[in-house]
C-alpha positions in Angstrom: 22.4 -6.8 -1.6 25.7 -5.2 -1.7 26.4 -1.8 -3.4 27.9 -3.3 -6.6 24.9 -5.6 -7.1 22.6 -2.7 -6.5 24.5 -0.5 -9.0 24.3 -3.2 -11.6 20.6 -3.5 -11.1 20.2 0.3 -11.6 22.3 0.2 -14.8 20.4 -2.8 -16.1 17.1 -1.0 -15.4 18.4 2.1 -17.1 19.1 -0.1 -20.2 15.5 -1.2 -20.1 15.6 -4.5 -18.1 12.1 -5.0 -16.6 13.6 -7.7 -14.3 16.2 -5.3 -12.9 13.5 -2.6 -12.2 11.3 -5.2 -10.6 14.2 -6.3 -8.3 14.8 -2.6 -7.4 11.1 -2.2 -6.5 11.2 -5.4 -4.4 14.3 -4.3 -2.6 13.1 -0.7 -1.8 9.4 -0.8 -1.8 8.7 -1.7 1.9 11.1 0.9 3.3 9.6 3.5 0.9 6.1 2.7 2.2 7.3 3.1 5.8 8.9 6.4 4.9 5.9 7.7 3.1 3.6 6.6 5.9 5.8 8.5 8.4 5.3 11.6 6.4 1.5 11.5 5.9 0.1 9.0 8.5 -2.3 7.6 5.9 -1.8 4.2 4.5 -3.7 4.7 1.2 -2.0 8.1 0.6 1.5 6.5 1.4 0.8 3.7 -1.1 -0.3 6.2 -3.7 2.8 8.3 -3.2 5.1 5.3 -3.5 3.4 4.0 -6.5 3.4 7.4 -8.2 7.0 7.9 -7.4 8.0 4.5 -8.9 6.2 5.4 -12.1 8.1 8.7 -12.2 11.4 7.0 -11.4 10.9 4.4 -14.0 10.2 7.0 -16.6 13.2 9.1 -15.7 15.7 6.3 -14.8 17.8 6.9 -17.9 18.5 10.5 -16.8 20.2 9.3 -13.6 23.9 9.8 -14.1 25.2 8.0 -11.1 23.7 4.6 -10.1 24.9 5.2 -6.5 22.6 8.2 -6.3 19.5 6.0 -6.9 18.5 5.4 -3.3 18.5 9.1 -2.4 16.8 9.9 -5.7 13.9 7.5 -5.1 13.4 8.6 -1.5 13.4 12.2 -2.7 10.7 11.4 -5.3 8.5 9.7 -2.6 8.9 12.6 -0.2 7.8 15.1 -2.7 4.9 13.0 -4.0 3.7 12.4 -0.5 3.7 16.1 0.3 2.0 16.8 -3.0 -0.8 14.3 -2.3 -1.2 15.7 1.2 -1.8 19.2 -0.2 -4.2 17.9 -2.8 -6.2 15.8 -0.3 -6.9 19.0 1.8 -5.4 17.1 4.7 -2.3 19.3 5.1 -3.4 20.0 8.7 -2.6 16.3 9.4 0.9 16.5 8.0 4.1 16.0 10.0 3.3 18.2 13.0 -0.3 17.1 13.6 -0.2 13.4 12.6 2.7 12.6 14.9 0.7 13.3 18.1 -1.2 10.0 17.4 1.2 7.6 19.2 -0.5 4.4 20.4 0.3 3.3 23.9 -0.5 -0.4 24.3 0.0 -2.1 27.6 3.0 -4.4 27.8 6.3 -5.2 29.3 9.0 -2.7 30.3 10.9 -3.0 27.0 7.8 -2.4 25.0 7.0 0.6 27.2 10.5 1.9 26.6 10.0 1.5 22.8 6.7 3.4 23.1 8.4 6.1 25.1 11.0 6.4 22.4 8.3 6.6 19.8 6.6 9.3 21.7 9.9 11.2 22.3 10.6 11.0 18.5 7.1 12.2 17.7 7.7 15.2 19.9 10.8 16.3 17.8 10.4 19.1 15.3 9.3 17.8 11.9 12.7 18.3 10.1 14.7 16.6 12.9 12.2 13.7 13.1 12.3 13.2 9.4 16.1 13.2 9.3 16.3 10.8 12.2 13.9 8.4 10.5 15.8 8.5 7.2 19.1 7.8 9.0 18.1 5.2 11.6 15.0 3.5 10.2 15.6 3.7 6.5 19.4 3.4 6.8 20.3 6.2 4.4 23.7 7.8 4.5 24.2 11.5 5.3 24.9 12.3 1.6 21.7 10.4 0.6 19.6 12.2 3.2 21.0 15.5 1.9 19.7 14.6 -1.6 16.3 13.5 -0.3 15.8 16.6 1.8 17.6 18.9 -0.6 19.9 20.3 2.1 23.6 20.4 2.6 25.2 17.4 4.4 26.3 19.7 7.2 22.6 20.5 7.9 21.8 16.8 8.0 24.6 16.3 10.6 23.3 19.2 12.6 19.7 17.9 12.6 20.9 14.4 13.6 23.0 15.9 16.4 20.1 18.1 17.6 17.6 15.2 17.6 20.0 12.9 19.5 20.6 15.6 22.1 16.8 16.2 22.5 16.2 12.5 22.9 19.0 12.2 25.4 17.6 15.1 27.4 14.2 13.6 27.3 15.3 10.3 28.7 17.7 11.8 31.2 14.8 13.9 32.6 12.6 10.7 32.7 15.3 8.8 34.6 15.5 11.5 37.2 11.7 11.5 37.7 11.7 7.7 38.4 14.4 7.9 41.1 
């Protein structure tokens, strides 16, 4: 779906079109679930966070001034709802820092091992850098959208991405030297 089609869906949903809202949900729901799961590492909690965020977004959709801001706005809503549910579930200790140590390491070919190594390297990043990297590369958000989601300046988003890339580069350069 191109940006113009997406913007039209947002505007139609703002005007009360249930079909337009359903189309937005279908378009974003899977990526929002992945994002929420990356924050809380709990499938049920991630589903609840996304569902609650959609309810909130649907109720406040008319207040959104710029249809282009929709994607960042909905990710922001999911992020805060996931954190809120984590706190309420008394599982805050399993939040970003603790949960990401649970990287599975199945046996497989070299490319699978490399992907697992990348997953482990990403899991070792500080929470803020990891979250920024996920939003940019996995969820495909732009730097301005990530700034909205994380409620930080775009320059900070760029700094976090650069720092995360450098840490991953150092990780794999060190690994390559060990295998020689």
